[in-house]
C-alpha positions as CSV (number, residue, x, y, z in Angstrom):
1,X,3.1,20.9,-15.0
2,X,3.5,17.3,-16.1
3,X,0.8,15.0,-17.4
4,X,0.3,11.7,-15.6
5,X,1.6,9.6,-18.5
6,X,4.9,11.6,-18.7
7,X,5.1,11.6,-14.9
8,X,4.7,7.8,-14.8
9,X,7.6,7.4,-17.3
10,X,9.9,9.7,-15.4
11,X,9.3,8.2,-11.9
12,X,8.9,4.5,-12.7
13,X,5.5,4.3,-11.1
14,X,2.7,2.9,-13.2
15,X,-0.4,5.1,-13.8
16,X,-2.4,2.6,-11.7
17,X,0.0,3.1,-8.8
18,X,0.1,6.8,-9.1
19,X,-3.7,6.8,-8.8
20,X,-3.4,4.6,-5.7
21,X,-0.8,6.9,-4.2
22,X,-3.3,9.7,-4.8
23,X,-6.0,7.7,-2.9
24,X,-3.6,7.4,0.0
25,X,-2.8,11.1,-0.2
26,X,0.8,10.3,-0.6
27,X,1.2,12.1,-3.9
28,X,-1.6,14.5,-4.9
29,X,-1.6,16.0,-8.4
30,X,-3.6,19.1,-9.4
31,X,-6.7,18.8,-11.5
32,X,-7.2,21.0,-14.5
33,X,-10.5,22.2,-15.9
34,X,-10.9,18.9,-17.8
35,X,-10.2,17.0,-14.5
36,X,-6.9,15.6,-16.0
37,X,-4.1,15.0,-13.4
38,X,-1.1,17.3,-13.6
39,X,2.0,17.0,-11.4
40,X,4.6,19.6,-10.3
41,X,8.2,18.9,-11.3
42,X,9.3,18.7,-7.6
43,X,6.8,15.9,-7.1
44,X,8.9,13.7,-9.3
45,X,11.7,13.8,-6.6
46,X,9.1,13.0,-3.9
47,X,7.9,10.0,-6.0
48,X,11.5,8.7,-6.3
49,X,12.0,9.0,-2.5
50,X,8.8,7.1,-1.9
51,X,10.1,4.3,-4.0
52,X,13.4,4.4,-2.2
53,X,11.7,4.2,1.2
54,X,9.8,1.2,-0.1
55,X,13.0,-0.5,-1.0
56,X,14.3,0.1,2.5
57,X,11.5,-1.9,4.0
58,X,8.8,0.8,4.7
59,X,5.2,0.1,4.1
60,X,3.1,2.8,2.4
61,X,1.3,3.8,5.6
62,X,4.6,4.1,7.4
63,X,5.9,6.4,4.5
64,X,2.8,8.5,4.8
65,X,3.3,8.9,8.6
66,X,7.0,9.7,8.1
67,X,6.3,12.5,5.6
68,X,3.8,14.1,7.9
69,X,6.0,14.3,11.0
70,X,8.9,16.4,12.1
71,X,12.4,14.9,12.2
72,X,12.4,14.2,15.9
73,X,9.2,12.1,15.6
74,X,10.4,10.4,12.4
75,X,13.2,8.8,14.4
76,X,10.7,6.7,16.4
77,X,9.2,5.2,13.2
78,X,12.7,4.7,11.7
79,X,13.9,2.9,14.9
80,X,10.9,0.6,14.8
81,X,11.6,-0.3,11.2
82,X,15.2,-0.9,12.0
83,X,14.2,-3.3,14.8
84,X,12.0,-5.1,12.4
85,X,14.7,-5.4,9.8
86,X,17.1,-6.8,12.4
87,X,14.6,-9.4,13.4
88,X,14.7,-10.8,9.8
89,X,18.3,-9.8,9.1
90,X,19.3,-13.2,7.7
91,X,17.0,-12.5,4.7
92,X,17.0,-8.7,4.5
93,X,20.4,-7.6,6.1
94,X,21.2,-5.3,3.1
95,X,18.8,-2.6,4.4
96,X,20.1,-2.3,7.9
97,X,23.3,-0.2,7.3
98,X,21.3,2.4,5.3
99,X,18.6,2.6,8.0
100,X,21.3,3.2,10.7
101,X,22.9,5.9,8.6
102,X,19.6,7.7,8.1
103,X,18.8,7.7,11.8
104,X,22.3,9.0,12.7
105,X,22.0,11.8,10.1
106,X,18.6,12.9,11.2
107,X,19.7,13.0,14.9
108,X,23.0,14.8,14.1
109,X,21.7,17.4,11.7
110,X,18.1,17.7,12.9
111,X,16.7,17.5,9.4
112,X,13.8,15.6,8.0
113,X,14.1,12.4,6.1
114,X,13.5,13.9,2.6
115,X,16.6,16.1,3.1
116,X,18.6,13.1,4.2
117,X,17.5,11.2,1.0
118,X,18.7,14.2,-1.0
119,X,22.2,13.8,0.5
120,X,22.4,10.0,0.5
121,X,23.5,8.1,-2.6
122,X,21.1,5.3,-3.6
123,X,22.6,1.8,-4.1
124,X,20.6,-0.8,-5.9
125,X,19.4,-3.6,-3.5
126,X,19.8,-7.1,-4.9
127,X,17.2,-9.7,-4.1
128,X,18.5,-12.3,-1.7
129,X,16.8,-15.6,-1.0
130,X,17.5,-18.0,1.9
131,X,20.4,-20.5,1.2
132,X,21.5,-23.6,3.0
133,X,19.0,-25.5,5.1
134,X,15.4,-24.0,4.8
135,X,15.6,-22.3,8.2
136,X,12.7,-20.0,7.5
137,X,10.4,-22.6,5.7
138,X,7.3,-23.3,7.8
139,X,8.5,-21.2,10.7
140,X,5.7,-18.8,10.1
141,X,3.4,-21.6,11.2
142,X,5.1,-21.4,14.6
143,X,3.8,-17.9,15.2
144,X,1.0,-18.6,17.8
145,X,-1.5,-16.2,16.3
146,X,-1.3,-17.8,12.9
147,X,-1.5,-21.3,14.2
148,X,-4.6,-20.3,16.2
149,X,-6.3,-18.6,13.3
150,X,-5.4,-21.2,10.7
151,X,-5.7,-24.4,12.6
152,X,-8.4,-23.6,15.2
153,X,-10.7,-21.4,13.1
154,X,-10.0,-21.1,9.4
155,X,-9.6,-24.7,8.4
156,X,-13.0,-25.8,9.7
157,X,-14.9,-22.5,9.0
158,X,-13.6,-22.2,5.4
159,X,-13.6,-26.0,4.9
160,X,-9.9,-26.1,3.8
161,X,-6.8,-28.0,4.7
162,X,-3.6,-25.9,5.1
163,X,-0.8,-27.5,3.2
164,X,2.3,-25.4,4.0
165,X,3.1,-21.9,5.4
166,X,6.4,-20.3,4.5
167,X,8.3,-17.1,5.0
168,X,9.6,-15.7,1.7
169,X,10.3,-12.4,0.0
170,X,7.5,-10.9,-2.0
171,X,9.6,-10.7,-5.2
172,X,10.4,-14.4,-4.8
173,X,6.8,-15.3,-4.5
174,X,5.7,-13.1,-7.4
175,X,8.4,-14.7,-9.6
176,X,6.9,-18.1,-8.8
177,X,3.3,-17.2,-9.6
178,X,1.9,-18.7,-12.8
179,X,-1.4,-16.7,-12.5
180,X,-2.0,-13.0,-11.8
181,X,-2.6,-12.7,-8.1
182,X,-5.6,-10.7,-6.9
183,X,-5.0,-7.8,-4.5
184,X,-7.1,-7.2,-1.3
185,X,-6.9,-4.3,1.1
186,X,-6.7,-5.2,4.8
187,X,-6.5,-2.9,7.8
188,X,-8.4,-0.1,5.9
189,X,-5.9,-0.1,3.1
190,X,-2.8,0.3,5.2
191,X,-1.7,-3.2,4.2
192,X,-2.5,-5.7,1.5
193,X,-3.0,-9.4,1.0
194,X,-2.7,-11.3,-2.2
195,X,-4.5,-14.4,-3.4
196,X,-4.6,-17.1,-6.0
197,X,-7.8,-19.1,-6.5
198,X,-9.6,-17.5,-3.6
199,X,-13.4,-17.9,-3.5
200,X,-15.7,-15.2,-2.1
201,X,-16.6,-17.6,0.7
202,X,-13.0,-18.1,1.6
203,X,-12.3,-14.3,1.8
204,X,-15.3,-13.8,4.0
205,X,-14.3,-16.7,6.3
206,X,-10.7,-15.4,6.3
207,X,-11.8,-12.0,7.4
208,X,-14.1,-13.5,10.1
209,X,-11.2,-15.7,11.4
210,X,-9.1,-12.5,11.9
211,X,-11.9,-10.4,13.3
212,X,-11.1,-11.1,17.0
213,X,-7.5,-9.9,16.6
214,X,-8.1,-7.3,13.9
215,X,-11.4,-5.6,14.5
216,X,-10.6,-3.0,11.8
217,X,-9.7,-5.7,9.3
218,X,-11.4,-6.1,6.0
219,X,-10.9,-8.1,2.8
220,X,-11.8,-5.7,-0.1
221,X,-10.8,-6.6,-3.6
222,X,-8.8,-3.9,-5.4
223,X,-9.2,-4.0,-9.2
224,X,-7.0,-3.4,-12.2
225,X,-3.5,-4.3,-10.7
226,X,-1.1,-5.7,-13.2
227,X,2.1,-7.7,-12.3
228,X,4.1,-4.5,-12.8
229,X,1.7,-2.7,-10.4
230,X,2.2,-5.4,-7.8
231,X,6.0,-4.9,-8.0
232,X,5.4,-1.2,-7.1
233,X,2.8,-1.9,-4.4
234,X,5.1,-4.1,-2.4
235,X,8.9,-4.0,-2.5
236,X,10.8,-7.0,-3.8
237,X,12.4,-7.3,-0.3
238,X,9.2,-7.2,1.7
239,X,8.9,-10.3,3.8
240,X,5.5,-12.1,3.4
241,X,3.9,-15.2,4.8
242,X,2.5,-17.5,2.0
243,X,0.0,-20.2,2.9
244,X,-1.0,-22.9,0.5
245,X,-4.2,-24.7,1.1
246,X,-6.7,-27.0,-0.6
247,X,-10.5,-26.8,-0.6
248,X,-11.8,-30.0,1.0
249,X,-14.8,-30.3,-1.4
250,X,-12.9,-30.3,-4.7
251,X,-9.2,-30.5,-3.7
252,X,-8.4,-27.4,-5.7
253,X,-5.3,-25.5,-4.3
254,X,-5.3,-21.8,-3.4
255,X,-2.8,-19.4,-1.9
256,X,-3.1,-16.5,0.5
257,X,-0.2,-14.2,1.1
258,X,0.0,-11.6,3.8
259,X,2.8,-9.1,4.7
260,X,4.9,-9.9,7.7
261,X,4.9,-6.4,9.1
262,X,1.3,-6.3,10.6
263,X,1.8,-9.8,12.0
264,X,5.1,-8.7,13.6
265,X,3.4,-5.6,15.0
266,X,0.6,-7.6,16.5
267,X,2.9,-10.0,18.3
268,X,4.4,-7.1,20.1
269,X,1.2,-5.4,21.2
């Protein structure tokens, strides 16, 4: 059995993230008489595969679903992720060949994804940022649901002015942050949003603005996440939508960042 500190060092997941993965029932340690967490050695391999799946573009709730399903049902989730990756291929094209290979291997050998990851070598994915003309800048604002929520609801209800809305990689945004972002759970903790200089009133107004489209939505603050924890919570390559705004009453600037995946999913419902 492995203590949580040693398990953290061997897997690269921080202790805070290991506790969060336990909350999601993705990686559950045993509890001793003193209630300390102890992990089995084979859970280290599972933790590394969870991290690899994150790097391939999977969200934590998608990973949880993958690991609970048989190989034939895993294919449907994998194909949906592949479609999503192709939609944003100019930014994230490095993950597409690996996803295709995984789907082909599962179909041919009729084995589950953990077995495929045992066979497949892992190549480090380098962060790529848009080059040339800013093709993706502000295009998030052209997503009808965002324009409706931000311009027709949120601006007046939260008393703010939206300044700019951009597509970007999570790692790129995090590298540009001068302050530690705060983490909020949305969609019952199956996705996250991140904020800088968000007031309690803004988060309540933001939740209300989305309520028509996301009745299960919430905006609950998650405590005790460091910068390193954030890097593990979201993959460097995850595409996010960053919105800068100013509060009308004092002209202070805030930022709200949401993952692209749930917005992508909603536009196809």
